[in-house]
C-alpha positions as CSV (number, residue, x, y, z in Angstrom):
1,M,-237.6,-46.7,-70.0
2,L,-240.8,-48.4,-69.0
3,L,-240.5,-51.9,-67.7
4,P,-243.3,-54.4,-68.2
5,S,-245.5,-54.9,-65.1
6,K,-245.9,-58.2,-63.4
7,K,-249.4,-58.5,-64.9
8,D,-248.0,-58.0,-68.4
9,L,-245.3,-60.6,-67.8
10,K,-247.9,-63.0,-66.4
11,T,-250.1,-62.5,-69.5
12,A,-247.2,-63.0,-71.8
13,M,-246.2,-66.3,-70.2
14,E,-249.8,-67.5,-70.4
15,V,-250.0,-66.6,-74.1
16,F,-246.7,-68.3,-74.7
17,A,-247.8,-71.5,-72.9
18,I,-250.9,-71.7,-75.1
19,F,-249.1,-71.1,-78.4
20,Q,-246.3,-73.5,-77.3
21,W,-248.6,-76.4,-76.9
22,A,-251.0,-75.6,-79.7
23,L,-248.2,-75.2,-82.3
24,S,-245.7,-77.7,-81.0
25,A,-247.0,-80.6,-83.1
26,L,-246.8,-78.6,-86.3
27,L,-243.4,-77.1,-85.6
28,I,-241.8,-80.3,-84.5
29,V,-243.1,-82.2,-87.6
30,I,-241.9,-79.5,-90.0
31,T,-238.5,-79.3,-88.2
32,V,-237.9,-83.0,-88.1
33,V,-238.9,-83.5,-91.8
34,L,-236.8,-80.6,-93.1
35,I,-233.7,-81.4,-91.0
36,N,-233.7,-85.0,-92.0
37,L,-234.3,-84.2,-95.7
38,Y,-231.3,-81.8,-95.5
39,L,-229.1,-84.5,-93.8
40,V,-229.9,-87.1,-96.4
41,V,-229.8,-85.0,-99.6
42,F,-227.2,-82.3,-98.9
43,T,-224.8,-83.7,-96.3
44,P,-222.8,-86.9,-95.6
45,Y,-224.6,-87.3,-92.2
46,W,-227.5,-89.5,-93.5
47,P,-226.6,-92.1,-90.9
48,V,-228.1,-89.8,-88.3
49,T,-231.5,-90.2,-90.0
50,V,-231.0,-93.9,-90.2
51,L,-230.3,-94.0,-86.4
52,I,-233.5,-92.0,-85.8
53,L,-235.6,-94.3,-87.9
54,T,-234.0,-97.4,-86.2
55,W,-234.9,-96.0,-82.8
56,L,-238.4,-95.3,-84.1
57,A,-238.8,-98.9,-85.2
58,F,-237.3,-100.2,-82.0
59,D,-239.6,-98.0,-79.8
60,W,-242.7,-98.3,-82.0
61,K,-244.8,-100.1,-79.5
62,T,-244.1,-97.9,-76.5
63,P,-247.2,-95.7,-76.9
64,E,-249.2,-98.9,-76.7
65,R,-247.3,-100.2,-73.7
66,G,-247.9,-97.6,-71.1
67,G,-245.9,-94.8,-72.8
68,R,-243.0,-93.0,-71.1
69,R,-244.1,-90.3,-68.8
70,F,-241.8,-87.9,-67.0
71,A,-243.0,-86.3,-63.8
72,C,-240.7,-83.4,-64.3
73,V,-242.4,-82.5,-67.6
74,R,-245.9,-82.8,-66.1
75,K,-244.8,-80.4,-63.3
76,W,-243.4,-77.7,-65.6
77,C,-244.2,-74.3,-64.4
78,L,-245.2,-73.6,-68.0
79,W,-248.3,-75.7,-67.5
80,K,-249.3,-73.5,-64.6
81,H,-249.4,-70.5,-66.9
82,Y,-251.3,-72.6,-69.4
83,C,-254.0,-73.5,-66.9
84,N,-254.2,-70.0,-65.5
85,Y,-254.9,-68.5,-69.0
86,F,-258.5,-69.6,-69.0
87,P,-258.4,-70.6,-66.1
88,I,-258.9,-74.3,-65.9
89,K,-260.7,-75.9,-62.9
90,L,-261.5,-79.4,-61.8
91,L,-264.5,-80.4,-59.8
92,K,-264.8,-83.8,-58.1
93,T,-268.3,-85.1,-57.2
94,H,-267.3,-88.5,-55.8
95,D,-264.3,-90.2,-54.3
96,I,-262.5,-92.7,-56.5
97,S,-260.8,-95.8,-55.0
98,P,-257.2,-96.5,-56.2
99,S,-257.9,-100.2,-55.8
100,H,-259.7,-100.3,-59.2
101,N,-259.1,-99.1,-62.8
102,Y,-261.3,-96.7,-64.6
103,I,-262.2,-95.3,-68.0
104,L,-263.0,-91.6,-67.9
105,A,-264.9,-90.3,-70.9
106,C,-264.4,-86.6,-71.3
107,H,-266.9,-84.4,-73.2
108,P,-267.0,-82.3,-75.3
109,H,-263.8,-82.4,-77.5
110,G,-264.1,-78.8,-78.6
111,L,-261.5,-77.8,-81.1
112,M,-258.3,-78.6,-79.0
113,S,-259.5,-80.2,-75.7
114,H,-257.7,-77.6,-73.7
115,A,-259.4,-78.5,-70.4
116,C,-258.7,-82.2,-70.8
117,F,-255.0,-81.6,-71.4
118,G,-254.7,-79.1,-68.5
119,N,-256.4,-81.3,-66.0
120,F,-255.0,-84.7,-66.9
121,A,-251.7,-84.3,-68.8
122,T,-250.2,-81.9,-66.2
123,D,-249.8,-81.9,-62.4
124,N,-250.7,-78.3,-62.0
125,K,-254.4,-78.6,-61.2
126,N,-253.9,-80.7,-58.0
127,F,-255.2,-83.9,-59.7
128,T,-253.0,-86.1,-57.5
129,K,-254.3,-84.4,-54.3
130,M,-257.9,-84.6,-55.5
131,F,-257.6,-88.3,-56.6
132,P,-254.8,-89.8,-54.5
133,G,-253.4,-93.1,-55.8
134,I,-254.9,-92.5,-59.3
135,T,-252.6,-92.3,-62.4
136,P,-254.2,-90.6,-65.4
137,Y,-253.4,-91.6,-69.0
138,I,-254.7,-89.4,-71.7
139,L,-255.3,-91.5,-74.8
140,T,-254.9,-89.9,-78.2
141,L,-254.6,-90.8,-81.9
142,G,-251.8,-93.1,-82.8
143,A,-250.7,-90.8,-85.6
144,F,-249.2,-88.4,-83.1
145,F,-246.7,-91.1,-82.2
146,W,-245.4,-91.6,-85.8
147,V,-243.0,-88.6,-85.7
148,P,-239.7,-88.8,-83.8
149,F,-239.3,-86.2,-81.0
150,L,-243.0,-85.3,-81.2
151,R,-243.9,-88.7,-79.8
152,E,-241.4,-88.4,-77.0
153,Y,-242.8,-84.9,-76.1
154,I,-246.4,-86.2,-76.1
155,M,-245.6,-89.4,-74.2
156,S,-243.7,-87.3,-71.5
157,T,-247.1,-85.9,-70.4
158,G,-248.4,-89.4,-69.8
159,A,-250.2,-89.8,-73.1
160,C,-250.6,-93.1,-74.8
161,S,-252.3,-94.4,-77.9
162,V,-256.0,-94.8,-77.9
163,S,-255.8,-98.2,-79.7
164,Q,-257.5,-101.3,-78.2
165,S,-254.2,-103.0,-77.5
166,S,-253.0,-99.9,-75.6
167,M,-256.1,-99.8,-73.4
168,D,-255.9,-103.6,-72.8
169,F,-252.3,-103.2,-71.7
170,L,-253.0,-100.3,-69.3
171,L,-256.0,-102.2,-67.8
172,T,-254.2,-105.5,-67.3
173,Q,-250.4,-104.9,-67.0
174,K,-250.1,-101.7,-64.9
175,G,-251.9,-102.8,-61.7
176,T,-254.7,-100.8,-60.2
177,G,-255.4,-97.1,-59.8
178,N,-255.2,-96.3,-63.5
179,M,-257.5,-93.9,-65.1
180,L,-257.7,-93.9,-68.9
181,I,-259.0,-90.6,-70.3
182,V,-260.8,-90.8,-73.6
183,V,-262.2,-87.8,-75.4
184,V,-264.9,-89.9,-77.0
185,G,-266.2,-87.4,-79.6
186,G,-262.8,-87.0,-81.1
187,L,-262.0,-84.6,-84.0
188,A,-265.4,-85.3,-85.6
189,E,-266.9,-83.3,-82.8
190,C,-265.2,-80.1,-83.9
191,R,-268.0,-79.3,-86.3
192,Y,-270.3,-78.8,-83.3
193,S,-267.9,-76.7,-81.3
194,L,-269.8,-73.5,-81.3
195,P,-270.4,-71.0,-78.4
196,G,-273.3,-72.2,-76.3
197,S,-273.4,-75.7,-78.0
198,S,-274.0,-78.8,-76.0
199,T,-274.0,-81.3,-78.9
200,L,-271.9,-84.5,-78.6
201,V,-270.8,-87.1,-81.1
202,L,-271.6,-90.2,-79.0
203,K,-274.6,-92.1,-80.4
204,N,-272.4,-94.5,-82.4
205,R,-269.2,-94.3,-80.2
206,C,-269.5,-97.6,-78.3
207,G,-265.9,-98.8,-78.3
208,F,-265.0,-97.4,-74.9
209,V,-268.0,-99.2,-73.4
210,R,-267.0,-102.5,-75.0
211,V,-263.5,-102.2,-73.6
212,A,-264.9,-101.4,-70.1
213,L,-267.2,-104.4,-70.2
214,R,-264.4,-106.7,-71.3
215,H,-262.3,-105.7,-68.4
216,G,-265.0,-105.0,-65.9
217,V,-263.9,-101.5,-65.1
218,A,-266.2,-98.6,-64.2
219,L,-267.0,-95.7,-66.6
220,I,-266.7,-92.2,-65.3
221,P,-268.6,-89.4,-67.2
222,A,-266.9,-86.0,-67.2
223,Y,-268.2,-82.8,-68.8
224,V,-266.2,-79.6,-69.5
225,F,-268.3,-76.5,-69.2
226,G,-266.9,-73.7,-71.3
227,E,-264.9,-75.8,-73.8
228,T,-267.1,-75.0,-76.8
229,D,-267.0,-71.3,-76.0
230,L,-263.2,-70.9,-76.6
231,Y,-263.5,-70.3,-80.4
232,N,-265.9,-68.9,-82.9
233,Q,-266.5,-70.9,-86.0
234,H,-267.8,-69.8,-89.4
235,I,-270.6,-72.0,-90.6
236,F,-270.7,-72.4,-94.4
237,T,-273.9,-72.8,-96.3
238,P,-275.2,-76.4,-96.0
239,G,-274.8,-78.1,-99.3
240,G,-272.5,-75.4,-100.7
241,L,-269.1,-76.1,-102.2
242,V,-267.1,-75.5,-99.0
243,N,-269.5,-77.5,-96.9
244,R,-269.4,-80.4,-99.3
245,F,-265.6,-80.4,-99.1
246,Q,-265.7,-80.4,-95.3
247,N,-268.1,-83.4,-95.3
248,W,-266.0,-85.2,-97.9
249,F,-262.8,-84.5,-96.0
250,Q,-264.3,-85.8,-92.8
251,R,-265.5,-89.0,-94.4
252,V,-262.0,-89.7,-95.8
253,V,-259.7,-88.5,-93.0
254,H,-262.1,-88.5,-90.1
255,I,-261.2,-84.9,-89.3
256,Y,-263.6,-82.0,-89.8
257,P,-261.8,-79.0,-91.2
258,C,-263.1,-75.9,-89.4
259,A,-262.8,-72.2,-90.2
260,F,-262.4,-71.0,-86.7
261,Y,-261.0,-67.9,-84.9
262,G,-260.5,-66.7,-81.4
263,R,-259.0,-63.6,-79.9
264,G,-255.9,-61.7,-80.8
265,F,-253.2,-60.2,-78.6
266,T,-255.3,-57.1,-77.9
267,K,-258.8,-56.8,-76.6
268,N,-261.7,-57.2,-79.1
269,S,-259.3,-58.3,-81.8
270,W,-259.4,-61.5,-83.9
271,G,-256.7,-64.2,-83.8
272,L,-255.9,-67.8,-83.0
273,L,-255.8,-67.5,-79.2
274,P,-258.7,-69.1,-77.4
275,H,-261.0,-66.8,-75.5
276,A,-260.2,-66.5,-71.8
277,Q,-263.2,-68.5,-70.7
278,T,-263.2,-70.4,-67.4
279,L,-263.2,-74.2,-68.1
280,T,-264.6,-76.4,-65.4
281,T,-264.4,-80.1,-65.7
282,V,-267.0,-81.9,-63.6
283,V,-266.0,-85.5,-62.9
284,G,-269.1,-87.6,-62.2
285,E,-269.8,-90.8,-60.3
286,P,-268.3,-94.0,-61.5
287,L,-270.7,-96.3,-63.3
288,A,-269.9,-99.9,-62.4
289,L,-269.9,-102.4,-65.2
290,P,-269.8,-106.2,-65.0
291,K,-266.9,-108.1,-66.6
292,I,-268.1,-109.8,-69.8
293,E,-265.2,-111.1,-72.0
294,N,-267.2,-111.1,-75.2
295,P,-270.1,-108.7,-74.8
296,S,-272.8,-108.9,-77.5
297,K,-274.0,-105.8,-79.4
298,D,-277.2,-105.8,-77.2
299,I,-275.2,-105.8,-74.0
300,V,-272.9,-103.0,-75.2
301,A,-275.9,-101.0,-76.3
302,K,-277.6,-101.5,-72.9
303,Y,-274.6,-100.1,-71.0
304,H,-273.9,-97.4,-73.6
305,A,-277.5,-96.2,-73.0
306,L,-276.9,-96.3,-69.2
307,Y,-273.7,-94.2,-69.7
308,I,-275.5,-91.6,-71.7
309,D,-278.2,-91.4,-69.0
310,A,-275.5,-90.8,-66.4
311,L,-273.9,-88.2,-68.5
312,R,-277.2,-86.4,-69.1
313,K,-277.8,-86.4,-65.3
314,L,-274.4,-84.9,-64.6
315,F,-274.9,-82.2,-67.2
316,D,-278.4,-81.3,-65.9
317,Q,-277.2,-81.2,-62.3
318,H,-274.5,-78.7,-63.0
319,K,-275.4,-76.7,-66.1
320,T,-277.1,-73.7,-64.4
321,K,-274.0,-73.2,-62.3
322,F,-272.1,-72.3,-65.5
323,G,-274.5,-70.1,-67.3
324,I,-276.5,-72.7,-69.2
325,S,-280.2,-72.4,-69.4
326,E,-282.3,-74.8,-67.3
327,T,-284.2,-75.7,-70.6
328,Q,-281.1,-76.5,-72.6
329,E,-280.5,-80.2,-73.1
330,L,-277.5,-82.3,-74.0
331,V,-277.8,-83.3,-77.6
332,V,-276.3,-86.7,-78.7
333,V,-275.7,-87.3,-82.4
């Protein structure tokens, strides 16, 4: 009988870690809905569902009040396998003082923001050693916190809602040394997630700059080299039926439905696994902003432009190290 080698076991754990995180939201939502429907319709245990909904109502504001992180979850060995699959790397260019708060804008979103999660939602990439005294908070869509158990799982990694009230709370009620991580392009950026692409949805995304100005916190640009190379995407004919549906769906739901694929379980096969592409997140120099309680549109536009300039500089300084041509530019739409 042949036993699997250590390499095979390592690969299996890495694949499991990827699938576990990528599919957890879908599986938890389906499980919670089906079990509670069963309890209400077919059993006398409907009070269990009532208790769950009561807890949800009682705990509704927690994702906007700093969340509920658990260090033991962030240190799971499973996340080590998750990060090693690609692998995921973090590169610091400047020291960051824990005596201030920060908003780190991470680009690009890609399809699933694998690097952002691996670097900032887990403690397996030495973030705490690289940035001592800094507490990272990944900010994500509030809809992820609507489902019982899923919300607890997501919050356990240190994630909070990306709403303005959530950001205000973290920047005023949690002391200093807090780093709010925002993937500015969001799901709208998925349409540009193609191998070799450096296109960002950023031109009209000014909310994070406004919040930074209101609180007088520095903005930190960060770029993930390799994020858009993880999946291939089929591009439908512009103006065709499917493309029109994609554009309509994005206008209504603010999510761009993609026909994407990655690798399978065997070499050169198709599947839903991301390609094993090294992901390097380069964290740039903090851009200091003044504190302006009610910044005008012109002021916001001014510092938004300065931020884009800083991001372009960061991209240009490091792009050739990661296989990007010297002539390729960062495209902002």
